[in-house]
N, C-alpha and C positions, 0 to 999 in steps of 0.2 A: 218801300223798306220792308223787308220780310220781317215776320215775327221771329223771334228766337225761339228754340225748342223748349225753352223754359217758360215762356211767356203764353199762358192759356188765352185761348181764342176770347173769354169773356174778361181778360182783364180792360181796365178803362185807360182811355187815351183821352188826350187834349189835342185839338186841332186849332190853327189860328190862319187867318189872311187877314188882311186888310185891303179895304175899298175906299173909292173916292165919294162916294155918297151914302146917305143914310138909304136910299132907296135901293141902291145896289146892295146893301148889307142885308137890307129885308128880304130880298128876292133870294140871295144865297141861303140865308136861313130857313125861310119857308121851304124850299126845294130840298134842303138837307133833312130836314125833318119829315117832311111829306114823303122823302123816299126811304126813311127810316135807316138813314146813314149816320143820324145824330139823336140824340133823346133830347137834347135842349141847346140852342143856342142863344149867347149873349152877345149885344151889339153896344160898342162904347165909342163916345168920340174922342180922337186922339189927335194930336199934332205930331207930324212927322218931320225930321230932317234926314235927307238922302241925297246921296250923288247918283246923278242918272245921266248918261251920255255926256261926261264931262263937266255937268253943271252940279252945283250944290243947290236944292230946292228945298222950301218949308212949306208944307201944305196941310190943311186939314184932311184928315182921314177918319175911317170909321174902322176899328177891330172887331173881328167876328171870330168868336170862341166856341168852337163846337165840342159837345160831351160826346164821347162816341166808346166804341170798343176797339181792341186790337183787330178783331175779326172784319169791321166795317171800315177800320181805317184805308186800307187800299182802295175800295170802292169809292170813299170820300175824297181822297186825294185825287184820283182821276176825274171824279164829277167836278170837282171845284176847279180843276184845269182846265175842263173844258168850258164850265159856265163861267169862268172869270172873266171881267171886264179888260184886265190889265194885260200888256203884251207879256211881260215877266212877273207874274205873281209871286208874291211870298206865301208858299202854302207849307206849314211846319206842322210836324204831330210829335208827341212825346207821350211815354207811359206814365201812368200816375203811379206812385209809389203806394199810396193808401187811400181809403176812402171809406166812408160811413156804410157798411154791408148793406142797409136797406137801399141808399141812394146807388149803390155799384148795381144792385139787383135790378132796380129800377131802370137805370141807364141800358143793361142786358135787356131787359125786355122790350123796351121801346126801340131798340135797333135789331131787333129779331123780326124778320116778316112773318106774318103769320103763316100757319100751315096752309097748304092746298087744301080744301075740303075732298074727303073721301068720294070716291066716283060712286053713283048710283047704281 
């Protein structure tokens, strides 16, 4: 989803997916933070009821919530689609209307790759 012309690249976003195990959730969280695609990731155990291939299923899942920016969201979405263990993962993202300014600055800093060193 492209950013709107009104949305600054530093605007905060939340992204979310679900996976079938705590280990899978931790792997996605670690990979996203290591790649600077998210500043923080929260993992929660949940119960999901859904229809899949004509059956109604109910299973334990883990919700994975990523704190990111509008600038990082497209790359995070692409990476999650590549890393995800599900055949058809729910990968959703939405802009935040407001945040504590100091928190917003921290998310921005943590999702900005460090500058390349100047050549010698």
